[in-house]
Structure formats: structure tokens, C-alpha cells
N, C-alpha and C positions, 0 to 999 in steps of 0.2 A: 557520468564519471563516478567510479566507486568512491565511497566516503573517504577511505584512507588516502587515495590519490588526490581527491579534492582538498583535503586538509593540507597535504604536502604542497600542492600547487599554491594554495592560499598563503602558506607560510613563506614560500619562495618569493611571492610578490611583496609581502609586507616587510621582509627583511630589508629590501632596498627602497621602500616607500618612505622617503625622508619625512614628509609631512605627517604620515601616520605614526612613525616612530617617535617624533617629537611630541605629538599629542598623547601618545601612550605613556611616555615617560613623565610627562607633566601631570598626569592623572586626570586629564579632561575626559577620558573615555570611561571613567569609573563612576559609579553612582555614589559611593561613600568612601571615607578614609579607610575603613576596615578592609574592604575588598582590595583597595590599592595596596595596603600593607601586605596582605596575603599574596597578591600578585608579585610584588617586588621580591618577597622571600623566595617564591618559586622561580622567578625570572633570573635572579642572580647567577645560579649555576649555568643556566642556558646561555646567558650573555658571556660567561667565562669561556664556554665552549666555542661560541661564535667568534670570539676575539682571537682564537687560535687558527681560524680558517684564513689562510694567506690571501686567497682570492677576494674574500669579502672585505679585507682591510684595504685592498688596493684597486679594486675596479671603480670605474666611474659610475656614480649614481645620477639618475636622470634629472633630479630636482635639487642638486647640491653644487654650489660653486666651490670646487676644491682643486686648485691648480696642481697640487701634488697628485691627486687621483687622476686628473686629466692626462698627466704624463705617464704615470705608472701603468695605466690601463692599456697603453699602446704596446706594452711588452708582454701582456697576458693573452692566453688563448683558452678557449673552452674545450678543445679536443685536439687530438693529434692531427686529424684531417684538417682542422682549422689552421693549425700551425704549418702543416706541410704546404697547403695552398698558398699561404702568404710567403713562405720561403721561396717557392718557385717564382712568384712574381718579383720578389726582391732580387733574386739572382738574375732574372731576365732583364729587368730594367736598371737595377741598381748598379750592375757592372758598367753599363754604358754611361750612366749619369755620374758615378764616382770618378770614372776616367776623365769626364768632361769638366768637373769642377774641383776634384781633389777630395781626399777623405775627410778633412776637417770640415769643409763646407757641407759635405754630404751628411755628416753626423748632425750638424746644426740644422740643416734643412729637414732631416728626419724628425728631430725633436720639435722644431717650431711648426712644421707641417702637421705633425701628429697632434700638437696642441690645438692648432686651428681646426682640425677635423673634430676633435673632442668638443671644442667650443660650438661648432655648428650643430653637433648632435645634442648638446645641452640646450641650445636655443630651441631646436625643433621639438624636443621631447620634454621641455620644462612643464612640470605639473603632473607628469605621468609617473606611476610607480615603475621600478625596475632599474636596471643598470646595463652597462655595456663594457666590452673589452675586446681587444684584438688589434693587430697591427695594420689592418686593411686601410684605415683612414690615413695613417702615416705613409703607407705604400702608395695610396692614391695621391698623396702630396708629391711623392717622388715621380709619379707618372705625370702630374701636371708640370712639374719643374723640367722633366725630360723634354716634354713637348716644346716648351719655351726656349730652353737652353739650346736644343738642337735646331729649333726654328725651321727654316726652309730647307735644311739639309734633308735629302731623301733617305728614308729608312724602309726596310722590309717589314711588313706586318701581315699577319694571317687573317683571312676573313672566312666566314662560314655562313651560308644561307641555305637552309634546308639540306639538300644533298650536294650543293656546290661549295667547294672550298678550294683555296689556293693562297699563294703569297703574292702580294702586290707591293709596288714601291711608290712612296709618296712623301711629301713634306711632313716632317714630324709634327709640326704645328697643327696639321689637319686632324690629328688624332684627338686634340683637346676638345673641340666642340662635339666630336662623336662620343667620346667617353663621358663628358659632362652631360650631354643630352640623354644618353642611356641611363645614367644614374638618376637624373631628375625625372625621367619617364617612369623608371622603376619605383622611385619614391612616391610619386603621385598615383600610380596605378596598382601597386602591389599591396596586398594585405599581410605580407610576411613581416611582422614586427621584429623577427629574430635577426634580420639583416639590416644593418645601419646604413641604408642608402644615403641618408643625410650626412653621415660622417664621410662617406666616399666623395660626395659632391663637395663638401666643405674642404676635404683634403686636396682635391683637384684644384680648387680655386686658390687655396692657401699656397700650394706648391707652385702654381703658375705665377702668382705674385712674387713669391720668393725667388723663383727662377728668373723672372724679369729683372729683379733687383740685382741679381748676380751678373746678368748680362750688361746692365747699365754700368755697374761698377767694374766691368771687365775682369771678373773673377773666373772666367771660363778658359778652357784650353782648346783653342781652335785646331791646333795641330793634331790632337788626339781624335777629334771628330772627323777631320778630313781623312786621316788614316783609316779610321773605322769605316767611313763611308766608302772608301775604295775597297776595303775588304768585303763589304756587304754585297757588292756587285759581282764578285768573283765567280759564283757558281751559275750565273744565268746562261753563260755560253755552254757549259757542260750540260745543263738541264735541257737546253735547246737541242744539243746533239743527241741526247738520250731520246727525246721525243722524235727526232728524225729517224733514229734507228728503229723505233717502233712504228714508224709511218704515222705518227700522230701530228699531222701537218698543221692543224689549226693551233694546237698548243705551241708547236715550234715557232710558227710565224708570230704569235703574240709576243713571245720572248725576244725573238729576233727584231721585231719592230721596235721594241723598247731600246734595244742595243743600238739599232740604226739611228734612232733619234738622238742618242747621246754620243754616238761615234759614227757620224755620217761619212767619214772617209776610210772606214775600216773595210778593207777588201774582203776579208774572210766572212764578215757579217753579210756583206752584199752578195757574195757567192752563195752563202747558205740560204738566203732569202730566194734567190733565183732557183736553186735546186728544190727548195720546198714547194714553190709554186709549180715547177715543172713536174714534180712527183705527184702533186695533187691534180694535175691535168688542167691547171688554170692558165690557158694560153696567153691571155692579155696580161695577167700579173707576171708571168714568167718573162714576157717581153719587156715589161716596164722595169723589172728588177735587173734584167740583163743590160738594158741601156744605161741604167744607173751605174752598174758595175763597169761597163766599158768606158764611162766618162770619169772614173776615179783616177786620181794622180797616182802613178806607180813609180817606185824608186829603184827597181832593178829588173833585169830581164825575166827572172822567174815569175814575178808578179804579172808582167805583161804577157807571158806565155799562158797564164791562167785566163786572161782576158781573150787571147786569141782562141783558146779552146772553146770558150763560151760562144764567141762569134762563129766558129766553125759549126757548133751544134745548131745554132739558129739557121745558118745557111743550109745545113743538111735537112733540117725540118721545113725548109722553104718559108721561113719567117723573115720578113723584111725588117731590117733594123733601121732606125732613123739616121739620116745623114750626119747630124751633129755627133752622135755616138760613134759612128764609123770614123769620122775625121779625128775625134779625140783618140781613138785607138791607134790611128796612123801616127799621131803625134807622140804617143807613148812608145810605139815601136822605134821611131827615129831617136827619141831621147835615150833609149836603152840599148841601142846598137842593133836592133833587129831590122836592118834596112831592107833585106829581101822581102820580108813580110810587109813592110811599109809600102814598098813598090807594088806588090801584088794587090794589096787593099786599095791603093790609090787608083790602080787601073779599074778596079771594080766600081769605084765611085764616079768614074768619068761620065756615065749616062745621066747622073742626077746632080752632080755638083756644078757650080757655076765656073766660068772660065777664070775668074779672079781667085776663087778658092783653089782650083787645080794648079794654076800658075804658082801661087804662093807655096803650096805643099811640094810641088816638084822642085822648086827652087831651093827650099829648105833641105829637101832630101839630097840634092846635089851638094850643098854645103856640108852636110853631115858626112858624106863620102869623103870630102876633102879633109875634114877634121880627123877622119880615121885613116888618112894617108892612102886613099884609093883614088889616085888622080884620073885613071881611065874612066871610072864610073862617074866621077865628078864632071869630067868633060862631056861625056855622053848625055848626062841629064841637063847640063847647061845648054847643050845644043838642042835638046828636046824642047826646052822652055822657049828658046829663041825661035824655033820653027813653028811650034804649035800655038804659041800665045804671043804673036808679035805685037798685038795691040795693048798688052798688059805692061805695067811698069817693070815687072820682073825680067822682061825680055831685054830691056836696056841694061839692067844690072848683069844679066847673063853675058851679053855682048862685051861689056867692059871687062868682066873676069876672063872671058876667053881671049880677048885681045891682049890682056896683060898677064897671061900665064896662070 
């Protein structure tokens, strides 16, 4: 290193070396009084200039207990890039946390969490020359509080591993050990003294403790978090549709599987999973998803017609659907007034269904015709039950209804 740069670097270190500065001012580093007086005369103008440097007056020094500096340092930054990076994290997490606890508690948490981060840095670096500044410790406290306040509510977060990256959803509390573990690993393995990993770790722990206190005191806003949680899942369906449009079946199925776990009765999701498997040429998966679809409860005829279309596709492809799924579809047709389809499907089930199952479904179909004021069809089907299933209990009920009009 050139002499001028070495001198400048040494001066930079000694400015914030509290022990050295105290020894220097006390005269312990000088051989005699005369040299001390000469130094003080030369030093006075230099100290006057240093006192005008705003950052030097307010940054945290590594070996000095100064609560004022420990707070002011969390509002200082060493460069525009440093400031911009912290602003981005503050906006990303701060918006969610402030909405969950309110602006007053948010400000207090920022200050106390930042103080905790400064204390952790002071403890770790005690005895070293230098100083620190930046909001990253306070923002780490917000991150820790966010994890605890949101708790087991699921949030979206981004992951990156070499060339693989994506968004996943998981409980917010899961992020706390991941973030803290990363900071501790970086602290113990990195030689980069310019990054205060100890402040980040201290901020995470301080924020988590403060967040837990807010939860215990019930100072959170569950309604905001529940509303935000609902908003966060809105785009997964659209993303799955985009993947389907690009024939990216693996990516589409991953998103649809998440939605199916959370919305097991959603007909659209079940239909999309069936189509994804069919497009990918996965015969067994397409059959499995089709059978799930056929057994879903439908609430109007249009939904049941979707199920009928899927059943027709399976039949055309000569894929045998399990009997429970076919009987469930028959029940849906009867509930939603598609009685001709119900009768057709019921006839197709005759070779594989038991007499008890057939008798029950034919009997219910007859009753549905009666409810829809079709007496002729009702009579026809009651007669069918009586003639084809005389040993079943439904035959006695059919005889009673026929005898009594």
C-alpha cells in the first residue's frame, strides 16, 4: 500500500479507536511534556475540523458505551447504495409489519430493535478500533418481529439456489431460523469486517422478542393479516394458467397442487389438474385427478356438465373410471336436474355395481322425476325397481308408492 494511503487508512482507524484516543489525549503516548504541548498545539485545529464532521459525531464506536450514538447510528449510511438497499427492505417488510401492529408500535420497535442491534454489535466488537452505522440492524429487528407477529400465517417469499429461483409459500415464523442461521453463519465464516453480521443477528433476536411481546399483549391487528394473506394467494391461479398456456406442465402442477391442498373442493382447480396431467401424457395421474373431479360436490347444472364432459373424455379414451366416482357423478346429475344423463350413466354402471347400489340409485332417480312433476317417468322407474330388484328393500317402497299413487 502506498505511503499516503497507508497514513490515511491509519488515521481512519485511530479516529474511532476510543482506547487509543483516550491514551493520546492523556499524554501516555508521549515521551515528555514538551512533545505533548507541541502535539496539542497542532492537534487543536485538527480536532476543530473533526468536530464539524456530522458522521463522526453520531456513528457508533466499537468500544464506547453511548446510548445516544447507538440510536443515531441507525439513521446514518455510508453511501447511496447502502441507503437504497435498506430502503428496499424497509418497504418490503415494513409495510406488512406496520399494518399488523400500527405506526406507533412500529416506530418504537424500530428504535428499540435498532438499539438491540447496536448493543449486539458493541458486545461482539468491544475492544476493536472502528465504528459502525446503518439501518440494517434496525431493519433486521423489523424482520424478526415480522416473523413472530405473522407467526404461522403463510406468506410468499423468494428463494434462489444457483440457477433455480421461484416464489414459495410458508409460515412466516419459518423465516426466522433461516435468516438468523444465515447471519450467524456469515458472522463466523466471513472475513468481511465491513458488514456487521452481529448487528443483523442481534436485530433479528431483539425484533423477535419485541414482536412476541406485542403478540402477548394483543397489540396486533389480525384482521389486517388475514386480509393480506388472502391477497397474497390471488395470483397463483393466474400463474398456473400462464404455465398451462406455455405447456409448462410441471410448473403448473406444482402451483395447482398447492391450491388443491388449500381448496380441495374447488372444481376449477381439479379440472386444471386433470388437464395438466392429460396434456403431459400422464395417464394414471389424469385418471386420478379425473376421479377426484367427478366426486366433487357440484351446486348447479353447469358444473355437473363439466364433470360429464370429463367422464365422456375418459370413455372415449377407453379409460375405466372407478365405480365410486361414477356413482358420485350420477348423484350430482340427479341433484342438478340432469336426469337423462343420470339414467344413461346408471345403465352403464349395471355390470359393475351391486344390486343394493343399483336399487337405491334407481329408486332415488324415480323420486327426483316425481319432484320435477314427471309422473310418467316416476311410475316407469318405480316399476323397474319393483321388477328388477324384488329382493331389495327399495322394491317394497316402490310397491307402496305405486299402490298409493
